[in-house]
Legacy VTK file of the C-alpha trace (Angstrom):
# vtk DataFile Version 3.0
C-alpha trace
ASCII
DATASET POLYDATA
POINTS 780 float
0.000 0.000 0.000
3.064 2.214 0.216
2.757 5.333 -1.886
-1.004 5.062 -2.426
-3.055 8.154 -1.610
-6.035 7.838 0.764
-8.401 9.125 -1.910
-7.359 6.401 -4.373
-8.351 3.227 -2.522
-9.007 0.296 -4.874
-12.431 -0.407 -3.370
-13.584 3.052 -4.406
-15.831 3.628 -1.396
-15.007 7.358 -1.136
-13.925 9.945 -3.670
-11.831 12.217 -1.467
-10.986 13.967 1.774
-13.914 16.343 1.878
-16.318 13.450 1.490
-14.705 11.777 4.486
-15.084 14.958 6.519
-18.687 15.294 5.343
-19.383 11.664 6.251
-17.998 12.053 9.763
-19.914 15.306 10.133
-23.128 13.587 9.097
-22.534 10.760 11.588
-21.856 13.249 14.370
-24.975 15.242 13.486
-27.096 12.085 13.427
-25.748 11.041 16.834
-26.558 14.434 18.353
-30.032 14.587 16.781
-30.782 11.033 17.918
-29.841 11.942 21.479
-31.893 15.143 21.358
-34.893 13.218 20.044
-34.696 10.898 23.051
-34.438 13.723 25.602
-37.415 14.325 27.917
-40.180 16.586 26.647
-40.916 20.048 28.019
-43.017 20.004 31.205
-46.596 21.225 30.937
-48.149 23.783 33.251
-51.164 23.193 35.539
-53.546 24.979 33.155
-53.464 22.361 30.366
-56.697 20.387 29.773
-57.670 18.158 32.668
-57.482 14.965 30.587
-53.765 15.564 29.902
-50.807 14.877 32.161
-49.295 17.993 33.709
-45.922 17.971 35.468
-47.003 21.245 37.089
-49.988 19.582 38.747
-47.882 16.564 39.735
-45.243 18.794 41.312
-47.949 20.511 43.345
-48.817 17.111 44.813
-45.160 16.435 45.549
-44.872 19.693 47.452
-47.209 18.088 50.006
-45.310 14.782 50.085
-41.617 15.263 49.261
-40.966 18.135 51.662
-39.296 15.913 54.285
-37.899 12.388 54.687
-40.398 9.521 54.900
-38.734 6.519 56.584
-41.149 4.227 58.417
-42.794 5.655 61.542
-41.435 9.144 60.893
-43.646 12.267 60.911
-43.113 12.680 57.166
-44.173 9.083 56.590
-47.481 9.539 58.397
-48.087 12.948 56.789
-47.507 11.578 53.278
-49.833 8.638 53.835
-52.615 10.904 55.094
-52.232 13.218 52.078
-52.269 10.328 49.599
-55.423 8.841 51.116
-57.229 12.177 51.260
-56.263 13.152 47.712
-57.327 9.884 46.113
-60.564 9.772 48.122
-61.303 13.344 47.054
-61.134 12.246 43.414
-63.651 9.471 44.064
-61.312 6.494 44.451
-62.140 3.851 47.056
-59.187 3.965 49.433
-57.817 1.740 52.170
-54.628 1.057 54.098
-53.334 -2.482 53.930
-51.596 -3.212 57.240
-49.471 -6.329 57.204
-46.023 -7.832 57.709
-43.591 -7.653 54.820
-40.565 -9.942 54.609
-39.020 -10.422 51.177
-36.981 -13.601 50.805
-33.887 -12.746 48.785
-32.656 -16.333 49.304
-29.440 -15.197 50.914
-28.137 -16.010 54.388
-27.882 -13.410 57.076
-30.051 -10.645 58.459
-33.587 -10.672 57.087
-35.461 -7.404 56.537
-38.972 -7.264 58.021
-41.460 -4.422 58.409
-44.927 -3.705 59.677
-46.162 -2.021 56.527
-49.020 0.283 55.627
-49.674 0.219 51.891
-51.973 2.841 50.393
-54.421 1.110 48.032
-57.082 2.834 45.942
-59.519 1.237 43.499
-61.487 2.494 40.495
-63.907 -0.088 39.063
-63.961 -0.845 35.349
-67.058 -1.167 33.179
-66.439 -4.744 31.998
-63.131 -5.866 33.519
-60.924 -8.570 32.102
-58.416 -7.843 34.869
-56.708 -5.010 36.700
-54.187 -2.342 35.770
-52.079 -1.434 38.818
-50.300 1.933 39.010
-47.458 1.417 41.487
-44.813 3.484 43.277
-43.476 3.542 46.837
-43.986 6.383 49.289
-41.284 5.648 51.883
-37.705 6.953 51.687
-34.354 6.230 53.253
-33.443 8.286 56.289
-32.543 11.950 55.774
-33.768 12.026 52.161
-36.952 13.823 51.065
-37.105 11.428 48.099
-38.353 13.857 45.446
-37.071 11.491 42.768
-36.939 8.218 44.696
-39.793 7.772 44.599
-41.435 11.158 44.380
-41.398 10.957 40.598
-43.373 7.730 40.891
-45.850 9.211 43.366
-46.357 12.328 41.220
-46.829 10.216 38.098
-49.316 7.843 39.709
-51.371 10.604 41.323
-51.588 12.748 38.188
-52.496 9.712 36.048
-55.126 8.707 38.597
-56.555 12.252 38.556
-56.692 12.371 34.738
-58.457 9.012 34.553
-61.050 9.882 37.201
-61.727 13.506 36.327
-65.250 14.466 35.324
-65.866 13.607 31.705
-62.969 11.140 31.456
-63.677 8.110 29.301
-64.469 5.095 31.521
-61.965 2.244 31.521
-62.966 -1.309 30.709
-60.630 -2.828 33.309
-60.380 -2.179 37.015
-57.709 0.296 38.078
-55.723 0.087 41.311
-53.338 2.660 42.708
-50.729 0.907 44.848
-48.386 3.138 46.842
-46.254 0.674 48.707
-44.568 1.063 52.054
-41.103 -0.110 53.159
-39.615 -0.469 49.691
-36.273 0.873 50.870
-35.648 -1.731 53.604
-36.271 -4.548 51.113
-39.426 -4.317 48.933
-41.455 -5.235 52.006
-44.733 -3.472 51.238
-44.783 -5.028 47.783
-44.096 -8.420 49.355
-47.113 -8.060 51.635
-49.364 -6.935 48.776
-48.145 -9.748 46.533
-48.805 -12.416 49.168
-52.199 -11.179 50.290
-53.783 -9.346 47.353
-52.252 -10.482 44.066
-54.408 -13.566 43.695
-57.588 -11.488 44.015
-56.710 -9.159 41.126
-57.320 -11.705 38.398
-55.406 -11.139 35.177
-53.454 -7.993 35.955
-50.518 -5.835 34.915
-48.437 -3.543 37.127
-46.889 -0.308 35.887
-44.100 0.357 38.384
-42.405 3.761 38.540
-38.953 4.285 40.035
-35.806 6.435 40.117
-32.080 5.944 40.659
-31.270 9.555 39.855
-32.882 12.962 39.470
-33.117 13.506 35.718
-32.862 11.840 32.326
-35.285 10.146 29.969
-37.457 7.538 31.712
-36.807 4.077 30.313
-38.586 0.765 30.699
-35.719 -1.489 31.663
-37.559 -4.743 32.292
-40.872 -6.462 31.733
-42.306 -9.810 32.678
-42.608 -12.640 30.170
-44.368 -12.979 27.813
-43.926 -9.341 26.890
-45.191 -8.896 23.324
-48.579 -7.432 24.304
-46.966 -5.150 26.890
-44.373 -3.882 24.403
-47.010 -3.378 21.728
-48.985 -1.165 24.106
-45.814 0.611 25.219
-44.814 1.342 21.630
-48.042 3.334 21.171
-47.274 5.586 24.148
-45.543 8.953 23.538
-41.999 9.211 24.790
-41.668 5.498 25.505
-38.149 4.083 25.707
-37.207 0.463 26.347
-34.129 -1.726 26.000
-34.128 -5.493 26.359
-30.415 -5.460 27.147
-31.053 -3.182 30.136
-32.602 -6.030 32.110
-29.342 -7.952 32.160
-27.430 -4.797 33.077
-29.861 -4.003 35.904
-29.395 -7.425 37.431
-25.687 -6.621 37.800
-26.464 -3.525 39.906
-27.013 -3.717 43.689
-30.548 -2.382 43.381
-34.050 -3.760 43.354
-37.586 -2.474 42.872
-41.094 -3.524 43.825
-41.297 -5.094 40.368
-39.434 -8.136 41.728
-41.942 -8.917 44.462
-45.014 -8.218 42.327
-43.772 -10.126 39.301
-42.789 -12.988 41.584
-46.444 -13.316 42.557
-47.421 -13.950 38.941
-48.489 -10.422 38.021
-47.523 -9.050 34.628
-45.363 -5.976 35.147
-43.461 -3.128 33.494
-40.606 -1.389 35.348
-39.771 2.203 34.341
-37.240 4.573 35.912
-34.945 7.545 35.465
-31.266 6.979 36.204
-29.233 10.107 35.375
-28.100 12.398 38.184
-27.306 9.488 40.473
-25.348 11.664 42.909
-28.650 12.864 44.398
-29.927 9.325 44.958
-30.703 8.416 48.599
-29.380 11.734 49.856
-30.698 14.951 51.445
-30.351 16.690 48.059
-32.886 14.364 46.416
-35.287 17.262 46.674
-37.719 19.118 44.431
-35.070 21.650 43.429
-33.087 18.877 41.731
-35.898 16.741 40.283
-36.313 17.300 36.546
-39.883 18.393 35.681
-39.208 17.266 32.096
-38.442 13.733 33.284
-41.639 13.755 35.339
-43.617 14.968 32.327
-42.289 12.247 30.042
-42.828 9.502 32.593
-46.383 10.764 33.084
-47.177 11.031 29.370
-46.020 7.475 28.790
-47.754 6.060 31.862
-51.077 7.768 31.119
-51.147 6.550 27.527
-50.075 3.034 28.553
-52.740 2.891 31.261
-55.445 3.943 28.802
-54.243 1.370 26.273
-54.153 -1.488 28.782
-57.243 -0.237 30.588
-59.331 -0.919 27.478
-57.548 -4.135 26.415
-58.327 -7.771 27.032
-55.635 -8.481 29.607
-55.969 -12.224 29.048
-54.088 -11.662 25.785
-50.906 -10.844 27.710
-50.383 -14.376 28.928
-51.075 -15.759 25.453
-48.580 -13.425 23.787
-45.035 -14.087 22.696
-41.603 -12.836 23.678
-40.042 -9.857 21.923
-36.771 -7.955 21.886
-37.024 -4.175 21.950
-34.723 -1.238 21.379
-35.359 2.491 21.210
-34.926 4.511 18.038
-35.347 8.291 17.795
-38.794 7.843 16.263
-40.082 5.067 18.549
-39.611 1.495 19.672
-38.369 -1.241 17.363
-39.623 -4.719 18.298
-39.011 -8.153 16.869
-39.664 -11.723 18.098
-37.036 -13.125 20.426
-36.926 -16.208 18.239
-35.224 -14.046 15.596
-32.264 -13.219 17.817
-30.203 -16.253 16.868
-31.107 -16.116 13.133
-30.266 -12.392 13.008
-26.963 -12.971 14.772
-26.154 -15.798 12.399
-27.161 -13.665 9.405
-24.896 -10.860 10.601
-21.997 -13.274 11.014
-22.536 -14.974 7.641
-23.002 -11.585 5.958
-19.721 -10.410 7.455
-17.950 -13.537 6.208
-19.487 -12.996 2.763
-18.214 -9.417 2.777
-14.733 -10.692 3.649
-14.854 -13.154 0.752
-16.059 -10.539 -1.733
-13.438 -8.014 -0.714
-10.745 -10.663 -0.844
-11.732 -11.598 -4.388
-11.544 -7.933 -5.326
-8.100 -7.856 -3.700
-9.144 -5.130 -1.302
-7.908 -7.228 1.623
-6.162 -10.479 2.474
-7.248 -13.067 5.002
-4.095 -12.878 7.172
-4.311 -9.107 7.420
-8.045 -9.274 8.122
-7.353 -11.718 10.954
-4.674 -9.344 12.263
-7.119 -6.440 11.992
-9.674 -8.436 14.006
-7.166 -9.079 16.784
-6.168 -5.424 16.831
-9.833 -4.355 16.914
-10.399 -6.622 19.899
-7.408 -5.064 21.634
-8.672 -1.560 20.859
-12.103 -2.393 22.307
-10.487 -3.651 25.505
-8.283 -0.563 25.753
-11.289 1.667 25.071
-13.193 0.071 27.955
-10.165 0.521 30.186
-9.879 4.171 29.173
-13.572 4.717 29.938
-12.939 3.343 33.413
-9.686 5.263 33.888
-11.109 8.745 33.291
-13.322 8.668 36.363
-10.754 6.789 38.430
-8.184 9.476 37.660
-10.603 12.194 38.728
-11.342 10.258 41.920
-7.661 9.833 42.653
-7.217 13.599 42.438
-10.366 14.459 44.415
-12.084 11.429 46.018
-14.485 13.643 47.953
-16.499 14.546 44.856
-18.080 11.074 44.696
-21.539 10.714 46.241
-21.868 8.455 49.272
-24.302 5.918 47.816
-23.501 5.331 44.129
-20.145 7.120 43.957
-21.048 9.669 41.271
-20.261 13.397 40.971
-23.014 15.999 41.004
-21.966 17.280 37.562
-20.810 14.323 35.458
-21.089 15.858 31.957
-17.449 17.016 31.573
-16.229 13.581 32.612
-18.714 11.872 30.277
-17.467 13.885 27.291
-13.879 13.185 28.394
-14.666 9.445 28.226
-15.866 9.850 24.639
-12.790 11.865 23.649
-10.389 9.444 25.331
-12.056 6.574 23.508
-11.664 8.450 20.227
-7.975 8.981 20.963
-7.500 5.268 21.722
-9.140 4.184 18.451
-7.308 6.729 16.297
-3.956 5.999 17.921
-4.380 2.282 17.449
-5.299 2.749 13.811
-2.477 5.184 13.145
0.078 2.739 14.531
-1.004 -0.091 12.208
-1.979 1.979 9.195
1.329 1.133 7.524
0.234 -2.512 7.265
-3.566 -2.365 7.254
-5.749 -0.454 4.818
-8.725 1.317 6.318
-11.171 -1.123 4.735
-9.187 -4.064 6.114
-9.200 -2.558 9.596
-12.943 -1.825 9.443
-13.687 -5.316 8.114
-11.661 -6.899 10.915
-13.599 -4.864 13.454
-16.864 -5.856 11.804
-15.838 -9.499 12.100
-15.117 -9.119 15.821
-18.475 -7.455 16.446
-20.326 -10.085 14.417
-18.718 -12.905 16.422
-19.455 -11.074 19.689
-23.082 -10.611 18.608
-23.383 -14.320 17.864
-22.053 -15.148 21.327
-24.371 -12.638 22.978
-27.312 -14.345 21.270
-26.902 -17.025 23.931
-28.211 -14.466 26.465
-31.826 -13.549 25.577
-32.387 -9.890 24.755
-28.759 -8.750 24.633
-27.389 -9.501 21.168
-29.241 -6.703 19.376
-26.823 -4.154 20.863
-24.183 -5.394 18.401
-26.093 -7.451 15.851
-28.311 -4.646 14.564
-25.445 -2.175 13.893
-23.438 -4.960 12.257
-26.364 -5.786 9.985
-26.646 -2.140 8.914
-22.984 -2.004 7.937
-22.922 -5.481 6.346
-25.976 -4.901 4.161
-24.639 -1.534 3.024
-21.183 -2.993 2.399
-22.481 -5.905 0.339
-24.709 -3.569 -1.680
-21.710 -1.343 -2.405
-19.612 -4.335 -3.493
-22.259 -5.323 -6.044
-21.647 -2.062 -7.893
-18.803 -1.243 -10.210
-15.736 0.318 -8.537
-16.285 3.262 -10.842
-19.632 4.050 -9.126
-17.652 5.829 -6.450
-20.299 8.245 -5.228
-23.097 5.671 -4.984
-20.809 3.221 -3.166
-19.794 5.923 -0.724
-23.418 6.851 -0.090
-24.298 3.211 0.605
-21.435 2.837 3.075
-22.427 6.114 4.738
-26.037 4.955 4.960
-24.939 1.806 6.785
-22.808 3.841 9.170
-25.677 6.239 9.831
-27.828 3.255 10.812
-25.095 2.033 13.148
-24.811 5.550 14.589
-28.533 5.697 15.371
-28.211 2.399 17.233
-24.854 2.838 18.970
-24.594 6.595 19.483
-27.394 7.159 22.021
-26.470 3.889 23.708
-22.903 5.039 24.255
-24.015 8.300 25.856
-26.918 6.767 27.761
-24.816 4.127 29.507
-22.250 6.720 30.592
-25.064 8.953 31.844
-26.319 6.157 34.102
-23.002 6.072 35.934
-19.355 6.823 35.244
-18.067 3.855 37.220
-20.228 1.176 35.614
-21.462 2.874 32.453
-18.218 4.588 31.461
-16.447 1.431 30.255
-19.550 0.137 28.451
-20.212 3.455 26.728
-16.558 3.645 25.684
-16.724 0.183 24.098
-19.892 1.077 22.177
-18.318 4.258 20.834
-15.110 2.417 19.950
-17.129 -0.136 17.998
-18.771 2.645 15.983
-15.450 4.384 15.301
-13.825 1.144 14.161
-16.636 0.586 11.679
-16.190 4.155 10.404
-12.443 3.840 9.713
-12.864 4.256 5.923
-14.379 7.698 6.539
-11.701 8.445 9.116
-8.960 7.669 6.617
-10.543 9.873 3.983
-10.935 12.746 6.441
-7.457 12.215 7.926
-5.092 11.468 5.011
-1.437 11.067 5.860
0.142 10.428 2.489
2.757 7.723 2.174
3.377 5.907 5.481
7.110 5.949 4.726
7.160 9.741 4.540
4.567 10.485 7.158
5.566 13.181 9.690
5.256 12.071 13.313
3.262 15.168 14.211
0.698 14.355 11.529
0.165 10.901 12.977
-0.225 12.154 16.506
-2.095 15.405 15.846
-5.720 14.261 15.868
-5.604 11.643 18.674
-3.311 13.950 20.632
-5.786 16.788 20.300
-8.635 14.505 21.440
-6.603 13.345 24.429
-5.602 16.892 25.307
-9.202 18.067 25.151
-10.209 15.102 27.320
-7.600 16.161 29.887
-8.948 19.714 29.795
-12.461 18.405 30.404
-11.260 16.340 33.358
-9.867 19.556 34.804
-13.185 21.263 34.064
-14.967 18.400 35.826
-12.717 18.796 38.854
-13.440 22.510 38.818
-17.218 22.343 38.580
-17.351 19.508 41.148
-14.992 21.084 43.663
-16.047 21.623 47.230
-18.173 24.718 47.700
-19.344 24.888 44.073
-21.723 21.924 44.006
-24.340 21.013 46.608
-22.743 19.874 49.879
-20.493 16.857 49.622
-21.792 13.625 51.077
-20.532 11.463 53.908
-22.025 8.287 55.336
-21.825 7.775 59.102
-23.204 5.280 61.611
-22.928 5.358 65.396
-22.952 2.036 67.298
-23.277 1.983 71.088
-22.515 -1.285 72.882
-24.167 -1.019 76.301
-22.548 -4.227 77.612
-19.141 -2.610 77.993
-20.177 1.036 77.567
-18.187 1.549 74.386
-19.092 3.132 71.068
-17.696 3.331 67.552
-18.204 5.399 64.442
-18.609 3.313 61.295
-18.997 3.922 57.595
-19.258 1.884 54.434
-17.073 4.542 52.750
-13.431 5.304 53.384
-12.762 8.809 54.745
-11.989 11.421 52.095
-11.627 14.563 54.242
-10.067 15.568 57.530
-13.375 15.495 59.437
-14.306 11.931 58.501
-10.661 10.806 58.746
-10.566 11.979 62.358
-13.678 9.938 63.152
-12.812 6.857 61.092
-9.230 6.242 62.125
-9.299 2.444 61.824
-8.987 0.532 58.513
-12.030 -1.359 57.175
-12.895 -4.460 59.204
-15.993 -6.488 60.204
-18.065 -5.045 63.031
-20.570 -7.880 63.332
-19.576 -8.521 66.948
-21.521 -5.397 67.966
-23.816 -5.019 64.922
-24.487 -8.366 63.214
-26.543 -6.748 60.430
-23.355 -5.175 59.067
-21.927 -8.566 58.067
-20.269 -9.244 55.607
-19.349 -5.580 55.012
-15.922 -4.254 55.884
-16.557 -0.936 57.617
-14.184 1.915 58.326
-14.456 2.725 62.019
-13.088 4.677 64.950
-13.737 5.260 68.660
-16.782 7.373 69.448
-18.003 9.125 72.603
-20.344 7.102 74.792
-23.768 8.667 75.306
-26.398 7.621 77.795
-29.042 5.667 75.896
-31.000 2.632 77.129
-30.626 -0.691 75.370
-33.666 -2.457 73.913
-35.503 -4.763 76.312
-35.843 -8.490 75.570
-38.507 -10.266 77.632
-38.858 -14.056 77.821
-42.581 -14.877 77.636
-42.501 -18.685 77.463
-39.831 -21.397 77.276
-40.884 -24.932 76.344
-38.817 -28.015 75.541
-39.798 -31.363 74.039
-39.126 -33.749 71.163
-35.525 -32.557 70.962
-36.515 -28.929 70.412
-36.635 -25.797 72.517
-39.277 -23.183 71.732
-39.089 -19.657 73.099
-41.571 -16.801 72.881
-39.978 -13.371 73.294
-40.953 -9.739 73.216
-38.458 -7.182 71.931
-39.127 -3.544 72.807
-37.202 -0.359 72.159
-37.207 1.489 75.461
-36.259 4.697 73.639
-39.051 4.400 71.053
-36.838 3.545 68.071
-38.751 2.646 64.889
-36.501 -0.333 64.106
-35.291 -3.244 66.248
-33.134 -6.245 65.484
-32.331 -9.634 66.982
-29.657 -12.169 66.060
-29.029 -15.686 67.380
-25.507 -17.054 67.859
-25.613 -20.003 65.479
-22.313 -21.285 66.790
-24.169 -22.541 69.854
-27.586 -23.359 68.428
-29.111 -24.794 65.289
-32.071 -22.518 64.595
-35.043 -24.338 63.114
-37.706 -21.627 63.045
-37.780 -17.862 63.522
-41.119 -16.002 63.548
-41.530 -12.225 63.838
-44.962 -10.648 64.404
-46.544 -13.951 63.395
-44.579 -14.206 60.150
-42.101 -17.041 59.663
-38.788 -15.837 58.262
-36.656 -17.815 55.827
-33.442 -19.386 57.076
-31.214 -19.390 54.027
-28.223 -21.445 55.100
-25.273 -20.508 57.250
-22.472 -18.017 56.735
-21.147 -17.605 60.258
-21.891 -16.774 63.820
-25.005 -14.591 63.454
-26.775 -16.624 60.802
-30.367 -16.245 62.012
-31.510 -12.690 62.584
-33.685 -9.829 61.437
-34.218 -6.066 61.493
-37.851 -4.996 61.873
-38.880 -1.540 60.637
-42.105 0.062 61.832
-41.852 -1.378 65.335
-44.845 -0.444 67.536
-44.325 1.220 70.890
-45.146 -1.967 72.831
-42.620 -4.005 70.862
-42.906 -7.134 68.774
-43.356 -10.789 69.606
-40.778 -13.302 68.389
-40.883 -17.087 68.322
-37.659 -19.082 68.138
-37.261 -22.851 67.782
-33.779 -24.325 68.312
-32.357 -27.771 68.934
-32.707 -28.732 72.581
-29.533 -28.469 74.619
-28.508 -25.061 73.338
-28.688 -23.442 76.767
-28.100 -20.703 77.450
-29.017 -19.290 74.046
-26.727 -16.391 73.113
-28.464 -13.549 71.288
-27.750 -9.917 70.458
-30.449 -7.258 70.217
-30.320 -3.688 68.935
-32.528 -0.785 67.982
-32.006 1.958 65.392
-32.856 5.612 64.884
-31.630 8.009 62.216
-30.794 11.157 64.201
-27.145 11.642 65.182
-27.530 15.201 66.476
-27.342 14.034 70.095
-23.893 12.483 69.585
-20.977 14.873 70.130
-18.887 15.273 67.004
-21.542 13.931 64.625
-22.428 17.275 63.080
-20.393 17.711 59.892
-18.682 21.007 59.129
-20.169 23.398 56.530
-20.031 21.965 53.023
-20.694 18.395 54.144
-23.942 16.522 54.766
-24.747 13.098 56.154
-26.386 10.460 53.973
-28.479 7.684 55.584
-27.263 8.393 59.153
-27.975 5.639 61.685
-27.710 5.346 65.453
-27.665 1.810 66.846
-27.860 0.752 70.504
-26.818 -2.864 70.991
-26.463 -5.408 73.783
-25.946 -9.137 74.273
-28.310 -11.439 76.142
-28.445 -15.079 77.228
-31.714 -17.023 77.353
LINES 1 781
780 0 1 2 3 4 5 6 7 8 9 10 11 12 13 14 15 16 17 18 19 20 21 22 23 24 25 26 27 28 29 30 31 32 33 34 35 36 37 38 39 40 41 42 43 44 45 46 47 48 49 50 51 52 53 54 55 56 57 58 59 60 61 62 63 64 65 66 67 68 69 70 71 72 73 74 75 76 77 78 79 80 81 82 83 84 85 86 87 88 89 90 91 92 93 94 95 96 97 98 99 100 101 102 103 104 105 106 107 108 109 110 111 112 113 114 115 116 117 118 119 120 121 122 123 124 125 126 127 128 129 130 131 132 133 134 135 136 137 138 139 140 141 142 143 144 145 146 147 148 149 150 151 152 153 154 155 156 157 158 159 160 161 162 163 164 165 166 167 168 169 170 171 172 173 174 175 176 177 178 179 180 181 182 183 184 185 186 187 188 189 190 191 192 193 194 195 196 197 198 199 200 201 202 203 204 205 206 207 208 209 210 211 212 213 214 215 216 217 218 219 220 221 222 223 224 225 226 227 228 229 230 231 232 233 234 235 236 237 238 239 240 241 242 243 244 245 246 247 248 249 250 251 252 253 254 255 256 257 258 259 260 261 262 263 264 265 266 267 268 269 270 271 272 273 274 275 276 277 278 279 280 281 282 283 284 285 286 287 288 289 290 291 292 293 294 295 296 297 298 299 300 301 302 303 304 305 306 307 308 309 310 311 312 313 314 315 316 317 318 319 320 321 322 323 324 325 326 327 328 329 330 331 332 333 334 335 336 337 338 339 340 341 342 343 344 345 346 347 348 349 350 351 352 353 354 355 356 357 358 359 360 361 362 363 364 365 366 367 368 369 370 371 372 373 374 375 376 377 378 379 380 381 382 383 384 385 386 387 388 389 390 391 392 393 394 395 396 397 398 399 400 401 402 403 404 405 406 407 408 409 410 411 412 413 414 415 416 417 418 419 420 421 422 423 424 425 426 427 428 429 430 431 432 433 434 435 436 437 438 439 440 441 442 443 444 445 446 447 448 449 450 451 452 453 454 455 456 457 458 459 460 461 462 463 464 465 466 467 468 469 470 471 472 473 474 475 476 477 478 479 480 481 482 483 484 485 486 487 488 489 490 491 492 493 494 495 496 497 498 499 500 501 502 503 504 505 506 507 508 509 510 511 512 513 514 515 516 517 518 519 520 521 522 523 524 525 526 527 528 529 530 531 532 533 534 535 536 537 538 539 540 541 542 543 544 545 546 547 548 549 550 551 552 553 554 555 556 557 558 559 560 561 562 563 564 565 566 567 568 569 570 571 572 573 574 575 576 577 578 579 580 581 582 583 584 585 586 587 588 589 590 591 592 593 594 595 596 597 598 599 600 601 602 603 604 605 606 607 608 609 610 611 612 613 614 615 616 617 618 619 620 621 622 623 624 625 626 627 628 629 630 631 632 633 634 635 636 637 638 639 640 641 642 643 644 645 646 647 648 649 650 651 652 653 654 655 656 657 658 659 660 661 662 663 664 665 666 667 668 669 670 671 672 673 674 675 676 677 678 679 680 681 682 683 684 685 686 687 688 689 690 691 692 693 694 695 696 697 698 699 700 701 702 703 704 705 706 707 708 709 710 711 712 713 714 715 716 717 718 719 720 721 722 723 724 725 726 727 728 729 730 731 732 733 734 735 736 737 738 739 740 741 742 743 744 745 746 747 748 749 750 751 752 753 754 755 756 757 758 759 760 761 762 763 764 765 766 767 768 769 770 771 772 773 774 775 776 777 778 779
């Protein structure tokens, strides 16, 4: 290839440099327009027609609910419940409070979460029901968070949809409607568990529309549905602003999060789970407030939910169970769906089409098989390096200023500069890799090798339902366009170039928004994935890159010309990292977050500070002077976490009281009835049994038998109960006879650290999910 100009390639796919620049410009424009098209719509004011969804009206409701934290048994919790009941009843809904015990079984050993829950349930009868459409969100929050997004956006959506459907003159729905505002979602989906156990069977054929948030802004997306999903996705595709990705379900399972969807779907209900995820730094923090919730995100979630409810409200819900399984992805103009049974054939078609393209180009002597294989290996290496670079950008910023990361998900308040830096660093990696091998590999060879890698990866991903389309669909766009171009004469330069560009535009529509969207979800987890997606697109576009970036003969190429473009991209990325550090510095953003727990052991009158996060400032470093270690000896619920800790001042607080009510033995078993009471009126209590001395056979709390999911160590059997009444809770324990005395540890929990000296952070810092535990041992 030595001596050949970039605008004289033998395949004739581009006529010159300006066409390459134009092609890249078109791809960039398409990517930007695709992202803009997927952005949330403008919020509507309260004066729009009553049958429409209005973010303004929904926000008015949230002003009455999301003005203070709502953990169980808090004043905000009771106030929110009263407002929800009064509002729905005022619109004519039949309301009730479902009081029960929630205890989700996550099938893992260790401390079980339990709660005495109060779900808000409202019903609107249908005219000729085939089932029930359930509008779901949760109204509790973690401690210290007003929860405007989590799950205020869900509450606002559900209330405004309920108002629009029940307003005077609204068209009646065929199916029954139920508003379900669950309690105790944060401790472990406990309100949903209670509803699923006690009410799901009575709903008949039903579908749940669950609304959630893991951030404060961004386009709402449906990230999972129950199976079969074809009827649900068909209805969703008719709703304005709907977005859904089948691959998101697999990604969500990798995150340490859950929603009420899990409990409700586990009871056999059909369900759709929708959430916003950008702006994760506000999640579960005091700054998850109305000032930071995006009205546009609320508007789009509401528009979609209202339209979907109307569609399903007039449908025969029995059709859902009889439907098929589909794969879905979001395009700028709507949802694209196809049967899941086509995943493997499409992946195989993409792979065979790629192989056919290799054969055709080899026959035309555009490439050779050895060099194509080398190009494939290099493309694989570039993709790996791109993912590493996407990870490294945020890690570098954290190394310089670790305090900018939020306490819960580890994200900065203003991630955009870092997100763009990830894209630029990825571009630099791809261009550098290509420049280094350009002496031996033509641009078409390099792009074909990359296409081969992506086609093989897509075929492998087809083994995981719903995932392969991320790569297979872009590959198909490029393969079809490439084969069409190869059918034409090499002299048809312009038409061949247009065909190749058309294929790349299709790949851009599919990969571009995905690259940005995954980074937007989170720099730590989404940065590497978004970088790989962008790298894949850039590798496919190498023919345009070569036309736009000609270097002349490789033998006479100046070093500066080789390094100029990737160097500029890397330099700009470095500048943006500095910008990110600047706009996220202390005092510029909302207060920085710290997580702190106080544990008082009344047996030896000692106390410790603890945190799941390492200290990143002088204040927290002074409190948390010890390296991470287990603290299950004083707080068994913390196992298996390694917590940073340090000595804390001892304050005078009474330990919870454990009363033995009955003690019976027989048939090789010992059965105890206990009452656990917080003498300081804490809303949560916990009890753990030393399994080194006793084999626990049964453990009942408030009449509900808890699962015993194997053994991991000393405190295997135990629970934390939220919503504890003032007179305590009854517990029943059955152990093997002979385990006497029975060693247990009890504790209670509040979320106010103001009484502890030294717990108030200095200006510029705020506490996220603060907890105060009082613990003691007991022998029975």
